[in-house]
C-alpha positions as CSV (number, residue, x, y, z in Angstrom):
1,M,0.0,-0.1,0.0
2,N,1.4,3.4,-0.5
3,Y,2.1,5.5,2.0
4,S,-0.5,8.1,0.9
5,D,-2.9,6.0,0.5
6,K,-3.6,4.9,4.1
7,K,-6.8,5.6,5.6
8,I,-6.4,7.9,8.6
9,L,-9.8,8.2,11.1
10,Y,-9.9,10.7,13.9
11,L,-12.2,10.5,17.1
12,F,-12.7,13.7,18.6
13,G,-15.1,14.9,21.2
14,E,-17.8,16.9,20.2
15,G,-17.8,20.1,18.4
16,R,-14.6,20.0,16.6
17,I,-16.3,19.2,13.2
18,K,-17.8,22.7,13.5
19,R,-14.7,24.4,14.9
20,L,-12.6,22.9,11.5
21,N,-15.1,24.3,9.3
22,N,-14.8,27.5,11.1
23,Q,-11.0,28.4,11.7
24,N,-11.1,32.1,10.8
25,N,-9.9,33.4,14.2
26,S,-8.8,30.1,15.9
27,S,-5.6,28.2,15.9
28,D,-5.4,24.3,15.4
29,E,-3.3,22.5,17.5
30,F,-6.3,20.6,19.6
31,F,-7.1,18.8,16.2
32,Y,-3.6,17.0,16.8
33,G,-2.4,17.3,13.1
34,F,-5.6,16.6,11.4
35,N,-4.7,19.6,9.0
36,T,-1.0,18.1,8.2
37,V,-2.2,14.6,8.2
38,K,-4.7,15.5,5.1
39,K,-2.2,17.2,3.4
40,H,-0.4,13.5,3.6
41,F,-3.3,11.2,3.5
42,Q,-5.9,12.4,1.1
43,N,-8.1,9.3,2.9
44,T,-8.5,11.1,6.2
45,E,-12.4,11.2,8.3
46,I,-13.6,12.3,11.2
47,I,-15.7,10.5,13.4
48,E,-17.0,12.7,16.6
49,M,-18.7,12.0,19.4
50,N,-22.2,13.0,20.0
51,P,-24.3,12.9,23.1
52,N,-27.4,13.6,21.7
53,Y,-27.9,10.0,19.8
54,Q,-30.9,8.6,21.4
55,K,-30.6,5.6,22.0
56,P,-32.0,4.4,25.6
57,I,-30.3,1.1,26.1
58,M,-26.8,2.2,25.1
59,N,-27.5,5.2,27.4
60,L,-28.2,2.6,30.0
61,I,-25.8,0.2,29.7
62,D,-23.2,3.0,29.8
63,K,-24.5,4.0,33.3
64,V,-23.7,0.8,34.2
65,L,-20.3,0.4,33.1
66,R,-19.2,3.5,34.4
67,K,-20.9,2.9,37.6
68,I,-19.4,-0.6,38.1
69,S,-15.8,0.3,37.0
70,N,-13.5,3.4,36.7
71,F,-13.7,4.1,33.3
72,P,-15.5,7.1,30.8
73,F,-17.6,4.5,28.8
74,Y,-19.8,6.9,26.1
75,L,-20.3,4.2,23.9
76,S,-23.8,5.7,23.2
77,H,-21.8,8.8,21.9
78,I,-20.3,7.0,19.2
79,I,-21.8,3.4,18.2
80,T,-23.5,3.7,15.2
81,F,-23.3,1.8,11.5
82,K,-22.1,4.5,10.1
83,N,-19.3,4.9,12.5
84,Q,-18.6,1.0,12.5
85,K,-18.1,1.2,8.7
86,K,-16.0,3.8,9.0
87,V,-13.9,2.4,11.6
88,F,-13.6,-0.7,9.6
89,N,-12.1,0.7,6.4
90,S,-9.8,2.6,8.1
91,D,-5.7,1.6,8.6
92,V,-5.0,4.0,11.0
93,I,-7.2,5.3,14.2
94,L,-6.5,8.0,16.4
95,A,-8.4,8.7,19.4
96,T,-7.4,12.2,20.2
97,N,-8.2,11.9,24.3
98,D,-8.9,8.6,26.7
99,R,-12.5,9.1,26.9
100,V,-12.8,8.8,23.1
101,G,-10.6,5.8,23.3
102,V,-12.1,4.0,25.5
103,S,-15.6,4.3,24.0
104,A,-14.6,3.5,20.8
105,V,-12.4,0.5,21.6
106,L,-15.3,-1.9,21.2
107,L,-15.5,-1.1,17.4
108,V,-11.8,-1.1,16.8
109,L,-11.6,-4.3,18.7
110,I,-14.7,-6.2,16.0
111,S,-13.0,-4.3,13.3
112,K,-9.9,-5.7,13.9
113,L,-11.1,-9.2,13.6
114,F,-11.6,-8.7,9.6
115,R,-8.8,-6.1,8.8
116,K,-5.2,-4.9,10.2
117,K,-5.2,-1.3,11.6
118,K,-3.3,0.6,14.1
119,F,-5.2,1.8,16.7
120,L,-3.2,5.3,18.6
121,V,-4.4,7.0,21.7
122,V,-3.7,10.5,23.5
123,V,-3.7,9.7,26.8
124,M,-4.9,12.2,29.1
125,G,-4.7,10.7,32.4
126,M,-6.6,7.4,32.6
127,L,-3.4,5.1,32.8
128,S,-1.0,7.0,35.2
129,K,-4.5,7.2,37.4
130,Y,-4.9,3.6,37.4
131,D,-2.9,3.1,40.7
132,K,-5.5,4.7,42.6
133,R,-8.5,2.9,41.8
134,T,-10.2,0.5,43.2
135,K,-9.1,-1.9,40.6
136,N,-12.4,-4.3,40.7
137,I,-12.1,-7.3,38.5
138,L,-13.8,-5.4,35.3
139,D,-11.3,-3.0,35.9
140,R,-8.5,-5.6,35.8
141,L,-10.1,-6.8,32.4
142,F,-10.7,-4.0,30.9
143,I,-7.7,-2.1,31.1
144,S,-6.0,-5.5,29.9
145,T,-7.7,-5.3,26.8
146,F,-7.5,-2.0,26.2
147,L,-3.7,-2.0,26.6
148,R,-3.7,-5.1,24.5
149,S,-6.0,-3.8,21.8
150,V,-4.3,0.1,21.2
151,D,-0.8,-0.3,19.0
152,H,0.4,3.7,20.5
153,F,-0.1,5.6,23.4
154,F,0.8,8.8,23.5
155,F,1.9,11.1,26.1
156,L,1.9,14.8,26.6
157,G,3.7,14.9,29.4
158,K,7.2,13.5,30.3
159,P,6.7,12.2,34.0
160,E,3.2,10.9,33.1
161,A,4.4,8.7,30.2
162,K,7.1,7.3,33.2
163,K,4.4,7.0,35.7
164,A,2.5,5.0,32.8
165,E,5.8,2.8,32.3
166,E,6.3,2.4,36.5
167,I,2.7,0.9,36.2
168,F,2.2,-0.8,33.1
169,P,6.4,-2.1,32.7
170,L,4.6,-5.0,29.9
171,Y,3.8,-2.4,27.6
172,K,6.4,0.4,28.2
173,E,7.2,-0.2,24.5
174,K,3.9,0.6,23.6
175,F,4.1,4.6,25.8
176,H,5.7,7.7,23.6
177,F,6.3,11.2,25.1
178,L,4.7,13.4,22.7
179,P,5.2,17.1,23.5
180,F,2.2,19.1,22.9
181,C,2.7,21.7,20.5
182,I,1.2,24.9,19.4
183,N,0.6,26.8,15.7
184,E,3.4,29.5,16.9
185,K,2.3,31.5,13.5
186,F,-0.8,31.7,15.0
187,W,0.2,32.7,18.4
188,E,2.5,35.4,17.4
189,S,2.1,38.9,19.2
190,K,0.3,41.3,16.6
191,G,0.7,44.6,18.3
192,N,3.7,46.7,19.5
193,L,3.1,46.7,23.1
194,K,6.1,47.0,25.6
195,I,6.0,45.3,28.9
196,K,5.8,48.7,30.6
197,E,2.5,49.4,28.5
198,K,0.8,46.6,30.0
199,E,-1.3,46.4,32.8
200,Y,-3.3,43.2,33.4
201,I,-2.3,40.1,34.6
202,A,-4.1,36.8,32.9
203,F,-5.7,33.7,34.2
204,V,-7.1,31.6,31.3
205,G,-8.6,28.0,31.3
206,N,-11.6,25.4,32.5
207,D,-8.6,22.8,33.2
208,G,-10.4,20.7,36.9
209,N,-6.4,21.0,38.0
210,R,-6.6,24.6,38.0
211,E,-6.6,26.3,41.6
212,F,-9.7,28.5,40.9
213,N,-9.9,29.7,44.6
214,L,-6.4,30.6,44.5
215,A,-6.3,32.5,41.6
216,I,-9.4,34.5,43.2
217,N,-7.5,35.0,45.9
218,I,-4.4,36.6,44.5
219,A,-6.3,38.8,42.9
220,K,-8.3,39.9,46.2
221,S,-4.7,40.2,47.6
222,L,-3.7,42.5,44.7
223,P,-6.5,45.1,44.6
224,D,-4.4,47.5,42.6
225,Q,-3.6,44.9,40.2
226,K,-6.1,44.9,37.1
227,F,-7.0,40.9,36.1
228,I,-8.7,39.3,33.1
229,F,-10.2,35.8,34.1
230,V,-11.5,33.8,31.1
231,T,-13.2,30.7,32.6
232,Q,-16.3,28.9,33.5
233,K,-15.4,27.8,36.6
234,I,-16.2,31.1,38.3
235,N,-18.8,32.4,39.6
236,S,-18.0,36.2,38.3
237,D,-20.4,36.9,41.9
238,D,-17.2,35.6,43.6
239,I,-14.6,37.9,41.7
240,P,-13.4,41.3,43.3
241,E,-13.8,44.9,41.5
242,N,-10.3,44.4,40.0
243,V,-10.9,41.4,37.8
244,T,-12.4,41.8,34.6
245,M,-14.4,38.7,33.9
246,I,-15.1,37.2,30.9
247,N,-17.1,33.4,31.0
248,G,-15.3,31.9,28.1
249,S,-14.6,28.3,26.7
250,W,-13.0,26.9,24.1
251,N,-15.3,23.9,23.9
252,D,-18.4,26.1,23.3
253,E,-16.8,29.2,21.0
254,T,-17.9,31.5,23.3
255,I,-14.4,33.5,23.2
256,S,-12.4,33.3,20.0
257,D,-8.6,32.4,20.1
258,A,-7.9,35.2,18.4
259,E,-9.6,37.1,21.6
260,I,-7.3,35.0,23.2
261,R,-4.5,36.2,22.1
262,E,-5.3,39.8,22.7
263,I,-5.8,39.5,26.3
264,Y,-2.0,37.8,26.2
265,E,-0.8,40.8,24.5
266,K,-2.2,43.6,26.6
267,S,-0.6,41.2,29.8
268,R,2.0,42.1,31.9
269,L,2.1,38.5,33.2
270,T,0.0,34.9,32.9
271,I,-1.0,33.3,36.2
272,V,-1.6,29.1,36.4
273,P,-2.2,28.3,39.9
274,L,-2.7,24.4,40.0
275,K,-3.3,21.3,42.0
276,N,-0.6,18.7,42.1
277,S,-1.3,16.1,39.8
278,I,1.0,13.9,37.5
279,Q,-1.0,15.4,34.5
280,P,0.4,18.4,32.3
281,S,-2.2,20.6,33.2
282,G,-1.6,24.2,32.2
283,Q,0.0,23.4,29.4
284,S,-1.7,24.9,26.4
285,V,-2.0,28.2,28.4
286,T,1.8,28.1,29.2
287,L,2.4,27.4,25.9
288,Q,0.1,29.9,24.0
289,S,1.3,32.9,26.3
290,L,4.8,32.4,25.9
291,S,4.6,32.5,22.1
292,V,2.8,35.8,22.3
293,G,5.5,37.2,24.6
294,T,3.9,37.3,27.6
295,P,5.9,35.5,31.0
296,V,4.1,32.8,32.6
297,I,4.2,31.7,36.2
298,I,3.1,28.5,36.9
299,T,2.6,25.9,39.9
300,K,5.6,23.1,39.7
301,T,3.8,20.2,39.4
302,D,5.1,16.7,39.6
303,G,3.6,16.5,36.0
304,F,5.1,19.5,35.0
305,W,5.3,18.2,30.6
306,D,9.3,18.8,30.1
307,E,11.4,20.2,33.0
308,S,14.7,19.5,31.3
309,K,13.5,22.6,28.1
310,Y,12.6,25.1,31.3
311,I,15.1,27.2,33.5
312,N,13.5,29.5,36.4
313,N,13.4,33.2,36.0
314,E,14.8,32.7,32.4
315,N,11.9,31.3,29.8
316,I,9.1,30.6,32.9
317,I,8.9,31.4,36.2
318,F,7.8,27.8,38.7
319,L,6.2,28.7,42.1
320,Y,7.2,25.5,44.1
321,D,5.0,26.6,47.4
322,N,1.8,26.9,45.7
323,S,1.0,29.2,48.9
324,L,-1.3,32.6,48.5
325,E,1.9,33.9,50.4
326,N,3.9,32.8,47.9
327,W,1.8,34.3,44.7
328,T,1.1,36.8,46.2
329,K,5.4,37.8,46.9
330,K,6.2,36.5,43.6
331,I,3.9,38.8,41.9
332,E,4.7,41.9,43.8
333,H,8.5,41.0,43.2
334,I,8.8,40.8,39.4
335,Y,5.7,42.9,38.1
336,N,7.8,46.3,38.0
337,D,10.6,44.2,37.3
338,E,11.0,45.1,33.1
339,K,14.4,43.7,32.9
340,L,13.4,40.5,34.2
341,L,10.2,40.3,32.2
342,D,11.5,41.5,29.4
343,N,14.1,38.7,29.3
344,I,11.7,36.2,30.0
345,S,9.3,36.7,27.2
346,I,12.3,36.8,24.8
347,K,13.6,33.2,25.7
348,G,9.9,32.1,26.6
349,S,9.1,33.0,22.6
350,G,12.5,31.4,21.5
351,L,11.6,28.3,23.4
352,V,8.0,27.5,21.9
353,K,9.3,28.4,18.3
354,K,12.1,26.1,18.5
355,E,11.1,23.3,20.6
356,Y,6.7,23.2,20.4
357,K,6.1,24.9,17.2
358,Q,3.2,22.5,15.7
359,E,5.8,21.0,12.8
360,N,7.4,18.9,15.4
361,F,4.5,18.0,16.5
362,D,2.9,16.9,13.5
363,K,6.4,15.0,12.3
364,N,6.5,13.3,14.9
365,L,2.5,11.7,14.9
366,I,3.1,11.3,11.0
367,S,6.0,8.7,11.8
368,F,3.5,6.6,13.2
369,L,1.3,6.9,10.6
370,N,3.6,4.8,8.5
């Protein structure tokens, strides 16, 4: 079979097709190389999970499976005759998160009985958290089946990949650290504001590993600073007067990537306070902000994606003590240090353009599609 003739099938969560069809004001890193892959493989298709399928029996099965196990079963969102046909006819299937991968595994297994194919899954925490589970019989049976069924697992953080190797050493050859990258050409500053001309401190994101209450308290503790919050996880009634609140989410397109880029551009700092986790939380916001040229202060968690690429106070600012006092002191200390912020801006942007440009991710991914 000719390399370019392979049939590639992407499995996305809901809402991706709409965004793919409307990318005028958006970046495309959350499509995981789809646009580039489609140029290399003309037969590239999509299945999108749909929670609106009317399948009472399948919905009931999902609820039962989720209740008696610890896995995100949403079979009813993906199993249709049309989708089964697409899976059957594909040579390579890429699930772009754990939930999609788990929900599609039955379709893939049936298809593999009749036709050889690769099944690839982007991991979002499921495998590295397995040792915290109850590990009932169903869990053990499913995780064993899942691990055998998938040909390659892609981890966006190096510590998470290493953790999975410790838990499942028999399958470590299937585990790959594939650094998340962004469209650095999109995330370039379109203005020419200097650090001293920027007023705001930005907080962006809806990730469950964000410390939302800490973000609120940081703003309350620094009443003379202006903040912009872009999130749907904070009630506007809880924020102080020095916070401009934008109730936004990437998934529902309430705010465009171009608008988020403008927020980074007029912000002197982006803050990313996190709960400690083995997942690489805050990754996209950090890379986007650094690419625009806005320095980032981030909690140094166990799951920070690749510590070897970052130097504290040179291309990023780590906080090892996640207390409110430490956050406020750090912000107060560096907010007016234009020399430090300019240096981090230059080096942080340079790091993204070298190590985390989208071209790198796409090349690495395509090597697995052969």
